[in-house]
Residue frames as a rotation matrix with the C-alpha (Angstrom) as fourth column:
MET 1
0.168 0.967 0.193 150.11
0.928 -0.222 0.299 -15.79
0.332 0.129 -0.934 -33.53
GLU 2
-0.420 -0.325 0.847 150.18
0.297 -0.931 -0.210 -11.98
0.857 0.163 0.488 -33.39
TRP 3
0.391 0.653 0.649 147.54
-0.402 -0.513 0.758 -11.53
0.828 -0.557 0.062 -30.78
PHE 4
0.749 -0.251 -0.613 149.58
0.602 0.643 0.473 -13.71
0.275 -0.723 0.633 -28.47
GLU 5
-0.329 -0.936 0.126 152.61
0.860 -0.352 -0.370 -11.49
0.391 -0.013 0.920 -28.74
VAL 6
-0.325 0.293 0.899 150.40
-0.041 -0.954 0.296 -8.36
0.945 0.059 0.322 -28.25
LEU 7
0.781 0.623 -0.029 148.90
-0.098 0.168 0.981 -9.68
0.616 -0.764 0.193 -25.10
ASN 8
0.495 -0.643 -0.584 152.06
0.863 0.445 0.241 -10.83
0.105 -0.624 0.775 -23.68
LEU 9
-0.493 -0.702 0.514 153.73
0.620 -0.698 -0.358 -7.39
0.610 0.142 0.779 -24.47
ALA 10
-0.051 0.568 0.821 150.77
-0.340 -0.783 0.521 -5.56
0.939 -0.253 0.233 -22.83
GLY 11
-0.552 -0.312 0.773 151.59
-0.812 -0.009 -0.584 -7.48
0.190 -0.950 -0.248 -19.54
SER 12
0.483 0.790 0.377 149.01
-0.836 0.545 -0.069 -10.27
-0.260 -0.282 0.924 -19.78
GLN 13
-0.488 -0.809 0.326 150.43
-0.735 0.583 0.347 -13.72
-0.471 -0.070 -0.879 -19.45
VAL 14
0.670 0.659 -0.342 149.12
-0.732 0.514 -0.447 -15.99
-0.119 0.550 0.827 -22.18
THR 15
-0.073 -0.744 0.664 150.80
-0.445 0.620 0.646 -19.39
-0.892 -0.249 -0.376 -21.90
GLU 16
-0.690 -0.165 -0.705 151.75
-0.721 0.248 0.647 -21.48
0.068 0.955 -0.290 -24.93
THR 17
-0.899 0.423 0.111 149.23
0.389 0.890 -0.239 -24.03
-0.200 -0.172 -0.965 -23.64
MET 18
-0.111 0.909 -0.402 146.48
0.171 -0.381 -0.909 -21.53
-0.979 -0.169 -0.113 -23.92
VAL 19
-0.239 -0.103 -0.965 147.51
-0.843 -0.471 0.259 -20.76
-0.481 0.876 0.026 -27.38
TYR 20
-0.967 -0.171 -0.191 147.59
-0.241 0.859 0.452 -24.33
0.087 0.483 -0.871 -28.30
LEU 21
-0.613 0.789 0.025 144.13
0.584 0.475 -0.658 -24.97
-0.532 -0.389 -0.752 -26.85
SER 22
0.105 0.651 -0.752 142.68
-0.283 -0.705 -0.650 -21.95
-0.953 0.281 0.110 -28.71
ASP 23
-0.508 -0.417 -0.754 144.50
-0.828 -0.006 0.561 -23.11
-0.238 0.909 -0.342 -31.93
LEU 24
-0.979 0.166 0.119 142.96
0.175 0.982 0.066 -26.62
-0.106 0.085 -0.991 -31.57
LEU 25
-0.213 0.960 -0.183 139.49
0.433 -0.076 -0.898 -25.14
-0.876 -0.270 -0.399 -31.03
THR 26
0.039 0.254 -0.966 139.67
-0.683 -0.699 -0.211 -23.14
-0.729 0.669 0.146 -34.12
LYS 27
-0.681 -0.357 -0.639 140.62
-0.725 0.450 0.521 -26.29
0.101 0.818 -0.566 -35.97
GLY 28
0.125 0.954 -0.273 137.48
-0.772 0.266 0.578 -28.10
0.624 0.139 0.769 -34.52
VAL 29
-0.037 -0.272 -0.962 139.19
0.382 0.885 -0.264 -30.06
0.923 -0.377 0.071 -31.83
ASP 30
0.520 0.284 0.806 138.06
-0.603 -0.546 0.581 -29.55
0.605 -0.788 -0.113 -28.35
PHE 31
-0.370 -0.903 -0.218 140.94
-0.372 0.359 -0.856 -30.76
0.851 -0.236 -0.469 -26.27
TYR 32
-0.673 0.122 0.729 139.08
-0.728 0.060 -0.682 -31.12
-0.128 -0.991 0.048 -22.98
THR 33
0.407 0.913 0.034 135.95
-0.848 0.392 -0.358 -32.88
-0.340 0.117 0.933 -24.44
TYR 34
0.717 -0.108 -0.689 138.02
-0.465 0.663 -0.587 -35.23
0.520 0.741 0.425 -26.64
TYR 35
0.146 -0.834 -0.532 140.91
0.055 0.543 -0.838 -35.86
0.988 0.093 0.125 -24.45
VAL 36
-0.634 -0.492 0.597 141.26
-0.458 -0.383 -0.802 -34.39
0.623 -0.782 0.017 -21.20
TYR 37
0.025 0.785 0.619 137.87
-0.991 0.103 -0.091 -35.37
-0.135 -0.611 0.780 -19.71
PRO 38
0.821 0.223 -0.526 138.25
-0.318 0.943 -0.097 -39.11
0.475 0.247 0.845 -21.09
PHE 39
-0.156 -0.966 -0.206 141.74
-0.042 0.215 -0.976 -39.18
0.987 -0.144 -0.074 -19.60
ALA 40
-0.657 0.053 0.752 140.34
-0.735 -0.269 -0.623 -38.27
0.169 -0.962 0.215 -16.17
GLU 41
0.372 0.917 0.145 137.37
-0.927 0.362 0.096 -40.52
0.036 -0.170 0.985 -16.50
LYS 42
0.502 -0.271 -0.821 139.53
-0.064 0.935 -0.348 -43.57
0.862 0.227 0.453 -17.31
LEU 43
-0.652 -0.747 0.130 141.65
-0.174 -0.019 -0.985 -42.81
0.738 -0.665 -0.117 -14.10
ASP 44
-0.354 0.666 0.656 138.43
-0.935 -0.252 -0.248 -42.40
0.000 -0.702 0.712 -12.08
LYS 45
0.538 0.611 -0.581 137.04
-0.708 0.701 0.082 -45.75
0.458 0.367 0.810 -13.47
HIS 46
0.241 -0.611 -0.754 140.20
0.220 0.791 -0.571 -47.59
0.945 -0.028 0.325 -12.24
GLY 47
0.782 0.265 -0.564 140.21
0.566 0.075 0.821 -45.94
0.260 -0.961 -0.092 -8.90
LEU 48
-0.160 -0.964 -0.211 143.14
0.966 -0.197 0.167 -43.59
-0.203 -0.177 0.963 -9.54
GLY 49
0.423 0.467 0.777 141.30
0.680 -0.730 0.069 -40.41
0.599 0.499 -0.626 -10.04
SER 50
0.925 -0.079 -0.372 142.94
0.263 -0.575 0.775 -38.87
-0.275 -0.814 -0.512 -6.90
LEU 51
-0.012 -0.993 0.121 146.31
0.791 0.065 0.608 -38.93
-0.611 0.103 0.785 -8.69
PHE 52
-0.509 -0.105 0.854 145.09
0.771 -0.497 0.398 -36.32
0.383 0.861 0.334 -11.14
PRO 53
-0.333 0.373 -0.866 144.30
0.577 -0.646 -0.500 -33.09
-0.746 -0.666 0.000 -9.22
ARG 54
0.359 0.687 0.632 141.97
0.878 -0.020 -0.477 -31.17
-0.315 0.726 -0.611 -11.55
LYS 55
0.971 0.214 -0.103 142.78
0.175 -0.938 -0.298 -27.63
-0.160 0.271 -0.949 -11.61
SER 56
0.448 -0.869 -0.212 146.46
-0.447 -0.423 0.788 -27.51
-0.774 -0.258 -0.578 -11.09
THR 57
-0.579 -0.795 0.179 147.31
-0.381 0.459 0.803 -30.25
-0.721 0.396 -0.569 -13.67
GLU 58
0.244 0.791 0.561 144.24
0.100 0.555 -0.826 -30.91
-0.965 0.258 0.056 -15.74
VAL 59
0.938 0.067 -0.339 145.90
-0.323 -0.181 -0.929 -29.81
-0.123 0.981 -0.148 -18.91
SER 60
0.186 -0.970 -0.156 149.66
-0.982 -0.181 -0.047 -30.20
0.017 0.162 -0.987 -18.33
ILE 61
-0.210 -0.228 0.951 149.64
-0.485 0.868 0.101 -33.85
-0.849 -0.440 -0.293 -17.35
PRO 62
0.567 0.515 0.643 147.50
0.281 0.612 -0.739 -35.14
-0.774 0.599 0.202 -20.30
LEU 63
0.922 -0.186 -0.340 149.38
-0.376 -0.649 -0.661 -32.83
-0.098 0.737 -0.668 -22.60
ALA 64
-0.025 -0.999 0.034 152.82
-0.983 0.031 0.183 -34.23
-0.184 -0.029 -0.983 -21.60
ALA 65
-0.006 0.117 0.993 151.43
-0.212 0.970 -0.116 -37.71
-0.977 -0.211 0.019 -21.90
LEU 66
0.922 0.378 0.087 151.14
0.021 0.176 -0.984 -37.07
-0.388 0.909 0.154 -25.64
ASN 67
0.250 -0.900 -0.357 155.04
-0.802 -0.399 0.444 -36.67
-0.542 0.175 -0.822 -26.13
SER 68
-0.517 -0.582 0.628 155.84
-0.116 0.774 0.622 -40.22
-0.848 0.249 -0.468 -27.01
ALA 69
0.290 0.651 0.701 152.93
0.722 0.333 -0.607 -40.40
-0.629 0.682 -0.373 -29.61
TYR 70
0.818 -0.039 -0.574 154.10
-0.300 -0.880 -0.368 -36.92
-0.491 0.474 -0.731 -30.98
PHE 71
-0.110 -0.993 -0.039 157.73
-0.735 0.055 0.675 -38.21
-0.669 0.103 -0.736 -31.53
LYS 72
-0.466 -0.087 0.881 156.50
0.165 0.969 0.182 -41.52
-0.869 0.230 -0.437 -32.88
GLN 73
0.404 0.806 0.432 154.12
0.669 0.062 -0.740 -40.03
-0.624 0.588 -0.515 -35.38
THR 74
0.836 -0.197 -0.512 156.22
-0.407 -0.848 -0.338 -37.24
-0.368 0.491 -0.789 -36.68
GLY 75
0.726 -0.685 0.056 159.40
0.634 0.637 -0.438 -39.36
0.265 0.353 0.897 -36.88
LEU 76
0.512 -0.608 0.607 161.32
-0.507 -0.784 -0.358 -36.44
0.694 -0.124 -0.710 -35.39
PRO 77
-0.202 -0.696 -0.689 164.21
0.320 0.618 -0.718 -37.56
0.926 -0.365 0.099 -33.27
LYS 78
0.704 0.510 -0.494 163.49
0.633 -0.136 0.762 -37.45
0.322 -0.849 -0.418 -29.51
THR 79
0.099 -0.700 0.707 165.28
-0.237 -0.707 -0.667 -34.61
0.966 -0.102 -0.236 -27.66
SER 80
-0.811 -0.559 -0.170 166.53
0.129 0.113 -0.985 -34.26
0.570 -0.821 -0.020 -24.15
ASN 81
-0.803 0.592 0.069 163.20
-0.329 -0.344 -0.879 -32.98
-0.497 -0.729 0.471 -22.97
SER 82
-0.477 0.678 -0.560 160.76
-0.679 0.120 0.724 -35.49
0.558 0.726 0.403 -24.47
SER 83
-0.927 0.146 -0.345 159.64
0.339 0.717 -0.609 -37.33
0.159 -0.682 -0.714 -21.33
PRO 84
-0.136 0.989 0.052 156.09
0.571 0.035 0.820 -37.31
0.810 0.141 -0.570 -20.09
ILE 85
-0.371 -0.057 -0.927 156.55
0.870 -0.371 -0.326 -34.43
-0.325 -0.927 0.187 -17.61
PRO 86
0.643 0.741 -0.194 154.69
0.616 -0.651 -0.443 -31.10
-0.455 0.165 -0.875 -17.75
SER 87
0.341 -0.549 -0.763 157.73
-0.235 -0.836 0.496 -29.13
-0.910 0.010 -0.414 -18.43
ASP 88
-0.729 -0.637 0.251 158.46
-0.020 0.386 0.922 -31.19
-0.684 0.667 -0.294 -21.55
ALA 89
0.145 0.896 0.419 155.07
0.574 0.269 -0.774 -30.81
-0.806 0.352 -0.475 -23.13
LYS 90
-0.841 -0.516 0.163 154.87
0.369 -0.325 0.871 -29.72
-0.397 0.792 0.464 -26.73
PRO 91
0.003 0.988 -0.156 151.77
0.496 -0.137 -0.857 -27.66
-0.868 -0.075 -0.491 -27.07
ILE 92
0.217 0.035 -0.976 152.77
-0.627 -0.761 -0.167 -25.50
-0.748 0.648 -0.143 -29.94
ALA 93
-0.805 -0.524 -0.277 154.45
-0.562 0.524 0.640 -28.24
-0.190 0.671 -0.717 -31.97
ILE 94
-0.736 0.584 0.342 151.33
0.533 0.812 -0.239 -30.51
-0.417 0.007 -0.909 -31.58
GLY 95
0.101 0.816 -0.569 149.08
0.167 -0.578 -0.799 -27.58
-0.981 -0.014 -0.194 -32.29
LYS 96
-0.138 -0.294 -0.946 150.78
-0.779 -0.557 0.286 -27.19
-0.611 0.777 -0.152 -35.73
LEU 97
-0.897 -0.092 0.433 149.91
0.115 0.896 0.430 -30.64
-0.427 0.435 -0.793 -36.81
ASP 98
-0.647 0.705 -0.292 147.00
-0.399 0.014 0.917 -31.36
0.650 0.709 0.272 -39.08
VAL 99
-0.016 0.786 0.618 143.78
-0.997 -0.058 0.047 -32.12
0.073 -0.616 0.785 -37.33
GLU 100
0.793 0.237 -0.562 143.78
-0.285 0.959 0.002 -35.85
0.539 0.158 0.827 -38.47
ASP 101
-0.114 -0.858 -0.500 147.31
0.199 0.474 -0.858 -36.19
0.973 -0.197 0.117 -36.97
ILE 102
-0.644 -0.170 0.746 146.32
-0.627 -0.440 -0.642 -34.58
0.437 -0.882 0.177 -33.62
ILE 103
0.447 0.868 0.216 143.34
-0.883 0.388 0.264 -36.82
0.146 -0.308 0.940 -33.46
LYS 104
0.578 -0.286 -0.765 145.66
-0.008 0.935 -0.356 -39.86
0.816 0.212 0.537 -33.96
LEU 105
-0.536 -0.824 0.186 147.97
-0.117 -0.146 -0.982 -38.62
0.836 -0.548 -0.018 -31.22
LEU 106
-0.369 0.480 0.796 145.03
-0.919 -0.314 -0.237 -38.36
0.136 -0.819 0.558 -28.80
ASP 107
0.693 0.682 -0.232 143.51
-0.671 0.729 0.136 -41.56
0.262 0.061 0.963 -29.65
GLU 108
0.199 -0.717 -0.668 146.80
0.024 0.685 -0.728 -43.47
0.980 0.128 0.153 -29.49
THR 109
-0.716 -0.525 0.460 147.58
-0.377 -0.265 -0.888 -42.01
0.588 -0.809 -0.008 -26.21
LEU 110
-0.029 0.759 0.651 144.12
-0.998 0.012 -0.059 -42.91
-0.052 -0.651 0.757 -24.70
ARG 111
0.746 0.239 -0.622 144.43
-0.375 0.922 -0.095 -46.38
0.551 0.304 0.777 -26.00
ALA 112
-0.263 -0.919 -0.293 147.81
0.091 0.279 -0.956 -46.75
0.961 -0.278 0.011 -24.42
LEU 113
-0.548 0.159 0.821 146.25
-0.802 -0.379 -0.462 -45.27
0.238 -0.912 0.336 -21.10
ASP 114
0.535 0.844 0.019 143.59
-0.820 0.514 0.252 -48.05
0.203 -0.151 0.968 -21.30
ARG 115
0.534 -0.408 -0.741 146.24
0.030 0.885 -0.465 -50.74
0.845 0.226 0.485 -21.66
VAL 116
-0.581 -0.742 0.335 148.34
-0.211 -0.260 -0.942 -49.35
0.786 -0.618 -0.006 -18.80
LEU 117
-0.274 0.531 0.802 145.33
-0.953 -0.261 -0.153 -49.21
0.128 -0.806 0.577 -16.55
ILE 118
0.763 0.608 -0.221 144.33
-0.598 0.793 0.119 -52.69
0.247 0.041 0.968 -17.28
PHE 119
0.103 -0.801 -0.590 147.84
0.065 0.598 -0.799 -53.98
0.993 0.044 0.114 -16.77
ILE 120
-0.717 -0.296 0.631 148.00
-0.519 -0.377 -0.767 -52.39
0.465 -0.878 0.117 -13.36
ASP 121
0.134 0.842 0.523 144.50
-0.991 0.123 0.055 -53.72
-0.018 -0.525 0.851 -12.42
ASN 122
0.698 0.208 -0.685 145.31
-0.437 0.882 -0.177 -57.19
0.567 0.423 0.706 -13.70
ASP 123
0.086 -0.758 -0.646 148.42
0.329 0.634 -0.700 -57.80
0.941 -0.152 0.304 -11.90
LYS 124
0.843 0.524 -0.118 147.92
0.215 -0.127 0.968 -57.89
0.493 -0.842 -0.220 -8.18
ARG 125
0.201 -0.882 -0.425 151.67
0.978 0.160 0.131 -57.65
-0.047 -0.443 0.896 -7.37
ILE 126
-0.410 -0.309 0.858 151.59
0.492 -0.867 -0.077 -53.98
0.768 0.391 0.508 -8.43
LYS 127
-0.526 0.276 -0.805 151.11
0.746 -0.305 -0.592 -51.68
-0.409 -0.912 -0.045 -5.57
THR 128
0.608 0.775 0.175 148.42
0.786 -0.554 -0.274 -48.98
-0.115 0.304 -0.946 -6.12
PRO 129
-0.239 -0.747 0.620 150.27
0.766 -0.538 -0.353 -46.14
0.597 0.391 0.701 -7.78
GLU 130
0.194 0.263 -0.945 150.71
0.862 -0.505 0.036 -43.16
-0.468 -0.822 -0.324 -5.41
ARG 131
-0.391 -0.383 -0.837 151.88
-0.144 -0.873 0.467 -40.77
-0.909 0.303 0.286 -8.25
ILE 132
0.787 0.616 -0.026 150.47
-0.119 0.111 -0.987 -40.04
-0.605 0.780 0.161 -11.67
ASP 133
0.112 -0.825 -0.555 153.98
-0.960 -0.234 0.153 -40.15
-0.256 0.515 -0.818 -13.00
ILE 134
-0.632 -0.256 0.731 153.85
-0.167 0.967 0.194 -44.02
-0.756 0.000 -0.654 -12.97
ILE 135
0.411 0.821 0.397 150.79
0.363 0.252 -0.897 -43.83
-0.836 0.513 -0.194 -15.14
THR 136
0.820 0.015 -0.572 152.26
-0.379 -0.735 -0.563 -41.31
-0.428 0.678 -0.597 -17.54
TYR 137
-0.237 -0.968 0.084 155.62
-0.829 0.246 0.502 -43.05
-0.506 0.049 -0.861 -17.77
LEU 138
-0.488 0.092 0.868 153.93
0.192 0.981 0.004 -46.23
-0.851 0.169 -0.497 -18.63
VAL 139
0.688 0.725 0.042 151.73
0.183 -0.118 -0.976 -44.66
-0.702 0.679 -0.214 -21.27
GLY 140
0.502 -0.556 -0.663 154.76
-0.798 -0.593 -0.106 -43.24
-0.334 0.582 -0.741 -22.85
LEU 141
-0.563 -0.630 0.535 156.44
-0.514 0.774 0.369 -46.70
-0.647 -0.067 -0.760 -22.72
PHE 142
-0.074 0.706 0.704 153.40
0.310 0.687 -0.657 -48.32
-0.948 0.170 -0.269 -24.14
VAL 143
0.867 0.372 -0.332 153.14
-0.097 -0.527 -0.844 -45.93
-0.490 0.764 -0.421 -27.03
GLU 144
0.263 -0.862 -0.433 156.94
-0.930 -0.346 0.125 -45.91
-0.258 0.370 -0.893 -27.92
CYS 145
-0.795 -0.565 0.221 157.43
-0.497 0.815 0.297 -49.61
-0.348 0.126 -0.929 -27.79
GLU 146
-0.308 0.749 -0.586 153.92
-0.831 0.089 0.550 -50.23
0.464 0.656 0.595 -29.26
ILE 147
-0.970 -0.054 0.239 153.02
-0.200 0.737 -0.646 -52.67
-0.141 -0.674 -0.725 -26.32
GLU 148
-0.058 0.985 -0.161 149.92
-0.804 0.049 0.592 -54.61
0.591 0.163 0.790 -26.93
SER 149
0.947 0.196 -0.256 150.95
-0.028 0.841 0.541 -57.82
0.321 -0.505 0.801 -25.08
MET 150
0.156 -0.929 0.335 153.86
-0.946 -0.238 -0.219 -58.90
0.283 -0.283 -0.917 -22.86
ASN 151
0.202 -0.178 -0.963 155.70
0.087 0.983 -0.164 -62.07
0.975 -0.050 0.214 -21.98
ASP 152
0.755 0.138 -0.641 156.53
0.580 0.314 0.751 -62.98
0.305 -0.939 0.157 -18.40
ALA 153
-0.181 -0.959 -0.219 159.91
0.983 -0.180 -0.025 -61.41
-0.015 -0.220 0.975 -18.47
GLN 154
-0.597 0.061 0.800 158.41
0.273 -0.922 0.274 -58.03
0.754 0.382 0.534 -19.58
LYS 155
0.530 0.844 0.083 155.67
0.100 -0.160 0.982 -58.20
0.842 -0.512 -0.170 -17.02
GLU 156
0.558 -0.337 -0.758 158.20
0.828 0.279 0.486 -58.79
0.048 -0.899 0.435 -14.20
TYR 157
-0.610 -0.749 0.259 160.39
0.739 -0.656 -0.155 -55.87
0.286 0.097 0.953 -15.38
LEU 158
-0.447 0.426 0.787 157.34
0.057 -0.864 0.500 -53.63
0.893 0.268 0.362 -15.13
VAL 159
0.705 0.619 -0.347 155.93
0.321 0.158 0.934 -54.86
0.633 -0.769 -0.087 -11.99
SER 160
0.105 -0.756 -0.646 159.36
0.991 0.026 0.131 -54.25
-0.083 -0.654 0.752 -10.35
TRP 161
-0.719 -0.383 0.580 159.63
0.513 -0.855 0.072 -50.83
0.468 0.349 0.812 -11.87
CYS 162
0.065 0.838 0.541 156.16
0.000 -0.543 0.840 -49.85
0.998 -0.055 -0.036 -10.73
ASN 163
0.773 0.242 -0.587 156.93
0.485 0.371 0.792 -51.07
0.410 -0.897 0.169 -7.16
THR 164
0.226 -0.807 -0.545 160.34
0.906 -0.032 0.422 -49.53
-0.358 -0.589 0.724 -6.70
ILE 165
-0.281 -0.421 0.862 160.46
0.681 -0.721 -0.130 -46.22
0.676 0.550 0.489 -8.76
ASP 166
0.026 0.099 -0.995 160.71
0.871 -0.491 -0.026 -43.13
-0.491 -0.865 -0.100 -6.70
PHE 167
0.002 -0.004 1.000 159.75
0.768 -0.640 -0.004 -39.63
0.640 0.768 0.002 -8.01
VAL 168
0.832 0.384 -0.400 159.88
0.554 -0.595 0.582 -37.74
-0.015 -0.706 -0.708 -4.85
ASN 169
0.621 -0.547 -0.562 162.03
-0.136 -0.781 0.610 -34.62
-0.772 -0.303 -0.559 -5.00
ASN 170
0.048 -0.592 0.804 163.37
0.816 0.488 0.310 -35.47
-0.576 0.641 0.507 -8.42
SER 171
-0.471 -0.348 -0.811 164.85
-0.238 -0.835 0.496 -32.92
-0.850 0.426 0.310 -10.76
ASN 172
0.681 0.624 -0.384 163.50
-0.548 0.086 -0.832 -32.76
-0.486 0.777 0.401 -14.19
LYS 173
-0.024 -0.767 -0.642 166.81
-0.943 0.231 -0.241 -33.99
0.333 0.599 -0.728 -15.41
LEU 174
-0.795 -0.276 0.540 166.46
-0.518 0.772 -0.368 -36.93
-0.315 -0.572 -0.757 -13.15
ARG 175
0.128 0.947 0.294 162.92
-0.272 0.319 -0.908 -37.57
-0.954 0.037 0.298 -14.15
ARG 176
0.543 0.065 -0.837 163.91
-0.833 -0.084 -0.547 -37.51
-0.106 0.994 0.009 -17.78
ASN 177
-0.549 -0.789 -0.275 166.75
-0.786 0.600 -0.150 -40.05
0.283 0.134 -0.950 -17.21
LYS 178
-0.625 0.342 0.702 164.25
-0.337 0.693 -0.637 -42.25
-0.704 -0.635 -0.317 -15.40
PHE 179
0.565 0.807 -0.172 161.97
-0.490 0.160 -0.857 -42.26
-0.664 0.569 0.486 -18.42
GLU 180
0.328 -0.571 -0.753 164.86
-0.888 0.086 -0.452 -43.04
0.323 0.816 -0.479 -20.74
SER 181
-0.717 -0.626 0.307 166.06
-0.697 0.649 -0.306 -45.83
-0.007 -0.433 -0.901 -18.34
LEU 182
-0.004 0.850 0.527 162.44
-0.448 0.469 -0.761 -47.24
-0.894 -0.239 0.379 -18.32
ILE 183
0.734 0.379 -0.563 162.44
-0.624 0.050 -0.780 -47.58
-0.268 0.924 0.273 -22.06
LYS 184
-0.045 -0.859 -0.510 165.92
-0.853 0.299 -0.428 -48.88
0.520 0.416 -0.746 -22.39
GLY 185
-0.687 -0.201 0.699 165.36
-0.607 0.687 -0.399 -51.43
-0.400 -0.698 -0.594 -19.66
TYR 186
0.337 0.842 0.421 162.11
-0.322 0.523 -0.789 -52.66
-0.885 0.130 0.447 -21.24
LYS 187
0.687 -0.148 -0.711 163.86
-0.702 0.118 -0.703 -52.90
0.188 0.982 -0.023 -24.75
ASN 188
-0.405 -0.911 0.080 166.73
-0.891 0.374 -0.257 -54.85
0.205 -0.175 -0.963 -23.09
VAL 189
-0.471 0.339 0.814 164.27
-0.364 0.766 -0.530 -57.39
-0.803 -0.547 -0.237 -21.69
LEU 190
0.651 0.736 -0.183 162.52
-0.411 0.139 -0.901 -57.57
-0.638 0.662 0.393 -24.88
ASN 191
0.304 -0.625 -0.719 165.80
-0.853 0.158 -0.497 -58.20
0.424 0.765 -0.485 -26.88
HIS 192
-0.685 -0.591 0.427 166.85
-0.720 0.641 -0.267 -60.81
-0.116 -0.490 -0.864 -24.29
SER 193
-0.004 0.800 0.600 163.46
-0.376 0.554 -0.743 -62.55
-0.927 -0.229 0.299 -24.59
ILE 194
0.800 0.299 -0.520 163.86
-0.569 0.107 -0.815 -62.77
-0.189 0.948 0.256 -28.35
ALA 195
0.019 -0.904 -0.427 167.32
-0.938 0.132 -0.320 -63.97
0.346 0.407 -0.846 -28.34
């Protein structure tokens, strides 16, 4: 977008997220109303609203949570920076999709968030998450692996993961590795369950 480049050259910092949100609005999709507010409301409803500090992360975290749905829907190969962390968010790439495809991404991610929150609520062995990363990583996993239901081995794996994962002072590279390990570990459990 030309105006984006002009503003940045003039010394104004317009982030790619701002461009993405403006582009979505011109397409008729209000990212906040359709996706961010429901994302936050779902966390609140399950007593996890405190994990989502509004101003500092109100766009970046829900935007990053779309990564798995983006790669799944577009069929593009995942890259080294495709985990559900804010630095890996794909605002411009998502903004270039057709409105119908954007709505599908948002809907699929919100449905996965519902399933993740129900899973956490229903299994009393899971400690109350202390970081939003646990939620967003599980959302990414549920989208990528199309999780609708789980057997006992899969539940055990995720309960253990939720209760032992540590995100404190992790580099982005380590956080990305942890996301890939979560997916790989879940798929291994799935494959052993089928065999």
